[in-house]
Structures are given as structure tokens and as C-alpha cells.
N, C-alpha and C positions, 0 to 999 in steps of 0.2 A: 505494500501500500504505500502511496507515497505519500511523505508526512514533509513537514515546514515548522522551524522551529527559529528562535533569537539565538542556540546554540546548536554546536556539531555535536552530534552523538560522540562518547568518546570512547574509541574502538569500534572494533568488526559486530560486538554483540553485548548483549545485555542480561542477565540473568536478574527478573522481577521475582522474587518468592511472595506467593500468595497465602500458601498455608507451609504449616512444617513438612509436609510432605510432597506438593507440587509447587510446581515454577511456572512463570510463562518464557520462554525464551526468546529475545526479539532481536535478529542478525537484522544489520545494515549494510548498505551496499549504493555505490552512486550519489556519494555523499559529495554537494557544492555548494558554494555559494551565490547565490543570491541576490538582487536587489528586491528589498520589502515595502512596501509603503514607508511615503515619508523622506524616500532616499535614503532609508537603514537599511545595515546589510543582515542576511539572514540567511539561513541554512534549509538544505533542501537534501532530500533522500526518499531511499528506498527499503519502506520495514516490512520485515515480516517476522508472523510471531506464529507459536504453537505452545500448548502445552505440555509440560516434562513433571514427570517425578526428579522431585529433590535427593539431591545424592550429594556428600560431599564432595565426590571429583567432578561434579558436574561441568565446573570452569572449566578443568584441565583437558577434558574429554573436548568438548564445543573450541578451543582453542586448539589443539591437535589436528583438529579435524574441520575446520570450519565448512570448508567448500559442501563437504555432507551436509553438514548441519543445515547451512545453508538451501542446499536442494531440497532439503527434509520439510522445510519449515514453508518454501516457495511451494513444495507440492502439497503439504497440509491446507495452506491457503486457499488454494485452487480447489482442490477439493470440498473445501466449507464453503466457499461459496457458489461453487456448482448447486451443491446438495440446498445451499438459499434460495436460487434461481429454479430450482427443479420443483421446490416446496412453492414460490409463488407461481409455477404454472400451473402446478395442479389442481390450486385454490382457482385461476382461471377457470379453470378446464371445469371443474365442481360450478360454478357458479353459470354456466352454460348448458348444462345438462338436461332443463326444460328444453333446450332449443329442438334441439333432437329427435325428443317425444313424437311418437308418430301423430297423437294428434295436438301437436304443437300449432300452432297456427304461425309458422315462420319460414324463411326461405329456407330452407333444410341447406341446399346447396351453401349458399354464404355461410352458414352458421357450419357446416363439414369444415367447409377450407378453414375459417378463423380456429377448429378446433386442431384441423392436421398441421397450422401454424404453429398452434403452441408446441405439437406432440415435437415439431421438428426443431425449435429452439436449440435443445441439448447439439443438435449439426452443424448450428451457424458457426463460419468462421471467427474466433476471438471468443469464444465462448469458453470462460463466465465470465470472462471481462470486458466484453463487449456483446450487447445485447441489439437488437431492436425489434421491439415486442410486437406482436399484430395486432392492429387496430378494429376494436371490441366494434363488433357489426350494428349491436345493440346502442339503447339508451342505460340512463345508470338504474330505473327498474328492473332491466335484465328483459326488457320487451322488444322485441324488432322497430325498426324503425321505419 
């Protein structure tokens, strides 16, 4: 996730302890200085986080293989985002179940095309980072226009 701040992250990773047993590991890359509002200097970087079980040697493990940890954090973020997008897609499909019922006074072809476009969302190039949601073919009450 793209992050900005007044100060750059210190190092390539940070362990954020949340409980005695769990932590969140944040890994940073592409750290760059940038111009902020009112001519102030600021920083921008890509940050990837993932939950981990805390252990004493965690910092050494990450330091000794930062590239693998960064790759794992990127994959975790991608899977998490993909799950969230699929959940939203499923909600949208459920909202229009009525439209394809045999006795519903709707244009079945239009609604079927919309539902297929929703099912195709995970196949879009750039998924899950870039999504082009299909346009809802009815009004807010769920009725056909």
C-alpha cells in the first residue's frame, strides 16, 4: 500500500507488536522523498504488512531474509485484497438475485450480462489492485430502470 509521512521509515522493516503472541510485520520499499503541501518535504513508500506469531528471533529472521519476507507480505496483501473484492462481488450478486427469477419483470439478458461481468471481475487485468466494476442496470431499490 502506498504510504506517505513526514519522516521516512527507519530501515526496511518494522515489527509492531500487538499482543504477547502476535505481531504485525511491516516491510518497506521504494522509499522516496517528495514535495508535500506548502512546500514541505515529505516521504512516500510502499508498505506491506502481515500478521505473524511473535518470537524472540523474529527480527533476526526478517533481517537475514528480507526479500522472502517482503515477497510473503506482498502475497498476503494481494490475497487479502482479493478476498475483500470477491466478498463485495458476492454481495452485489446477491442483491440482484431477484432480477433473474423466472417471474421477475426484468430484462433477463441485461441482468444476466451484469451478473456475468461481476463473476468475471477476478479475471480482469490488474486484479485485485485495479477493478472496473460493471454498472448496476437498475435503480437503488433494485428495480429495473
